[in-house]
Backbone as CSV, one residue per row, in Angstrom:
resi,resn,N_x,N_y,N_z,CA_x,CA_y,CA_z,C_x,C_y,C_z
1,UNK,-17.108,12.041,58.753,-17.645,11.858,58.844,-19.003,10.637,59.508
2,UNK,-20.005,11.610,60.160,-20.174,10.538,61.348,-21.780,10.737,60.782
3,UNK,-22.609,11.361,59.161,-24.138,10.989,59.078,-23.568,11.062,57.858
4,UNK,-24.718,10.414,56.927,-24.804,10.459,55.849,-24.961,8.751,55.746
5,UNK,-24.358,8.368,54.389,-25.342,7.530,53.732,-23.676,6.442,53.305
6,UNK,-23.715,5.332,53.586,-22.957,4.130,53.262,-23.506,3.371,51.754
7,UNK,-23.008,3.050,50.786,-23.365,1.897,49.874,-23.020,1.017,49.670
8,UNK,-23.031,0.225,49.156,-22.657,-1.196,48.271,-23.244,-0.796,47.056
9,UNK,-22.193,-1.657,45.859,-21.431,-1.434,45.378,-21.080,-2.296,44.579
10,UNK,-21.575,-3.577,44.962,-20.272,-4.468,44.418,-20.893,-4.791,43.278
11,UNK,-19.853,-5.004,41.980,-20.876,-6.007,40.823,-20.566,-7.091,40.592
12,UNK,-21.862,-7.570,40.316,-22.375,-9.433,39.734,-21.599,-9.022,38.122
13,UNK,-22.848,-10.586,37.802,-21.947,-10.770,36.028,-22.970,-9.871,35.041
14,UNK,-24.396,-9.928,35.982,-25.331,-9.522,35.443,-26.431,-7.500,35.945
15,UNK,-25.610,-7.562,37.475,-26.285,-6.318,37.524,-24.265,-5.444,37.791
16,UNK,-24.782,-4.130,36.587,-23.373,-2.663,37.603,-24.253,-1.930,38.589
17,UNK,-24.558,-2.477,39.452,-24.437,-1.561,40.890,-23.553,-0.091,40.809
18,UNK,-22.459,-0.470,39.924,-21.439,0.883,40.389,-22.157,2.263,39.596
19,UNK,-23.301,1.846,38.523,-24.499,3.420,38.162,-25.298,3.630,39.130
20,UNK,-26.102,2.161,39.833,-27.117,2.168,40.472,-26.510,3.451,41.903
21,UNK,-25.351,2.891,42.236,-24.773,3.659,43.347,-24.613,5.485,43.312
22,UNK,-24.645,5.692,42.102,-23.517,7.025,41.232,-25.124,7.174,41.766
23,UNK,-26.331,6.748,40.906,-27.461,7.837,40.949,-28.648,8.135,42.105
24,UNK,-27.704,6.935,43.079,-28.393,7.027,44.598,-27.992,8.184,45.149
25,UNK,-26.599,8.285,44.609,-25.613,9.345,45.731,-25.869,11.027,44.946
26,UNK,-26.249,10.934,43.780,-26.497,12.036,42.461,-28.609,12.318,43.614
27,UNK,-28.386,11.409,43.872,-29.893,11.767,44.340,-29.920,12.637,46.091
28,UNK,-28.842,11.471,46.964,-29.191,11.626,47.914,-28.115,13.248,48.032
29,UNK,-27.316,13.980,47.261,-26.498,15.346,47.185,-27.628,15.715,46.709
30,UNK,-28.769,15.952,45.662,-29.839,17.111,45.495,-31.288,17.073,46.405
31,UNK,-31.110,15.961,47.307,-32.368,15.866,47.921,-32.190,16.491,49.886
32,UNK,-30.890,16.220,50.086,-30.598,16.402,51.202,-30.054,16.973,51.889
33,UNK,-30.117,17.970,53.271,-29.556,19.413,53.579,-28.278,18.969,53.767
34,UNK,-27.086,19.748,54.626,-25.913,20.202,53.913,-24.833,18.897,55.193
35,UNK,-24.886,18.376,55.506,-24.556,18.158,56.801,-25.014,16.565,56.745
36,UNK,-25.485,15.927,55.914,-26.585,14.844,56.364,-27.188,14.157,54.561
37,UNK,-25.412,15.100,53.855,-26.330,14.799,52.512,-24.351,13.898,52.176
38,UNK,-23.411,13.806,52.941,-22.920,12.366,52.677,-22.883,11.263,52.147
39,UNK,-21.953,10.793,51.547,-21.909,9.551,50.848,-20.661,8.884,50.996
40,UNK,-20.607,7.311,50.944,-19.452,6.321,51.450,-20.037,5.353,49.703
41,UNK,-19.183,4.877,49.572,-19.080,3.930,48.869,-18.418,2.556,48.960
42,UNK,-18.868,1.527,49.046,-17.491,0.193,48.362,-17.656,-0.280,46.957
43,UNK,-16.983,-0.622,46.801,-17.366,-0.825,45.331,-15.695,-1.659,44.645
44,UNK,-15.747,-2.511,44.515,-15.049,-3.633,43.221,-14.376,-2.199,41.863
45,UNK,-15.298,-1.325,41.497,-15.216,-0.507,40.338,-14.580,0.738,40.995
46,UNK,-14.078,1.025,41.689,-13.154,2.751,42.279,-13.196,3.842,41.125
47,UNK,-13.100,2.915,39.210,-12.463,4.232,38.425,-13.309,4.351,37.676
48,UNK,-14.382,3.990,38.174,-16.241,4.090,37.394,-16.571,5.480,38.601
49,UNK,-15.991,5.871,39.384,-16.284,7.210,40.209,-15.214,7.931,40.122
50,UNK,-14.132,7.758,40.021,-13.678,8.721,39.382,-13.348,9.420,38.241
51,UNK,-14.659,9.029,37.912,-14.872,9.144,36.173,-15.956,10.230,36.106
52,UNK,-16.864,10.166,36.711,-17.769,10.808,36.924,-17.641,12.102,37.805
53,UNK,-19.181,12.686,38.212,-18.377,13.989,38.843,-18.790,13.996,40.008
54,UNK,-17.274,14.623,40.848,-17.720,14.094,42.131,-18.434,14.241,43.315
55,UNK,-19.202,13.279,43.210,-20.655,13.664,44.257,-20.500,11.994,45.092
56,UNK,-19.616,10.995,45.620,-18.772,10.472,46.979,-17.730,10.875,47.377
57,UNK,-18.528,11.011,48.860,-17.310,11.994,50.004,-16.519,10.529,50.108
58,UNK,-16.110,9.440,50.729,-15.719,8.138,50.905,-15.827,7.148,49.547
59,UNK,-14.804,7.408,48.853,-14.539,5.636,48.256,-13.773,4.366,48.897
60,UNK,-14.200,3.400,48.952,-13.503,2.587,49.821,-13.592,1.386,48.630
61,UNK,-12.743,0.506,48.193,-12.092,-0.035,47.916,-12.669,-1.590,48.677
62,UNK,-13.937,-2.326,47.456,-13.592,-3.808,47.938,-12.646,-5.067,48.573
63,UNK,-12.210,-4.902,49.174,-12.111,-6.288,49.353,-12.469,-7.737,49.381
64,UNK,-12.039,-8.921,48.271,-12.964,-10.173,48.162,-12.982,-10.863,49.406
65,UNK,-12.542,-10.827,50.586,-12.707,-11.006,51.707,-13.974,-11.729,52.014
66,UNK,-14.829,-11.291,51.541,-15.926,-11.586,52.182,-16.638,-11.337,50.575
67,UNK,-18.194,-11.891,50.313,-18.496,-11.651,49.298,-20.124,-11.420,49.131
68,UNK,-20.229,-10.559,48.548,-21.698,-10.024,48.187,-22.227,-9.256,49.238
69,UNK,-22.902,-9.307,49.802,-23.679,-8.593,51.146,-22.857,-9.672,52.799
70,UNK,-22.464,-10.217,52.493,-21.516,-10.952,53.610,-20.733,-9.383,54.201
71,UNK,-20.476,-8.548,53.485,-19.763,-7.684,53.700,-19.887,-6.990,54.636
72,UNK,-21.933,-6.825,54.121,-21.991,-5.414,55.640,-21.396,-5.649,56.565
73,UNK,-21.171,-6.940,56.944,-21.086,-7.087,59.006,-19.462,-6.113,59.380
74,UNK,-18.628,-6.056,57.991,-17.468,-4.373,58.047,-17.817,-3.289,58.263
75,UNK,-19.104,-3.390,58.455,-20.297,-1.384,57.866,-19.072,-0.433,58.574
76,UNK,-19.220,-0.999,59.835,-18.342,-0.194,60.717,-17.148,0.128,61.369
77,UNK,-16.767,-0.909,60.125,-14.680,-0.635,60.128,-14.946,0.303,59.716
């Protein structure tokens, strides 16, 4: 996957970011041309995505080594 979108969906106490990332992935799949509509999601709730329509190309398990948006520094890994 060389082109596409990387979404972080790390749930907190008040917001379910997995639902928001799923909606965003659906939008990307419907509006972007083939080859540019790849979606990877970093999440601490992988079960949510596996039970839905498959719109995520790469599902990456979030590890608690970094908290919240501090995890963005690992995006290129």
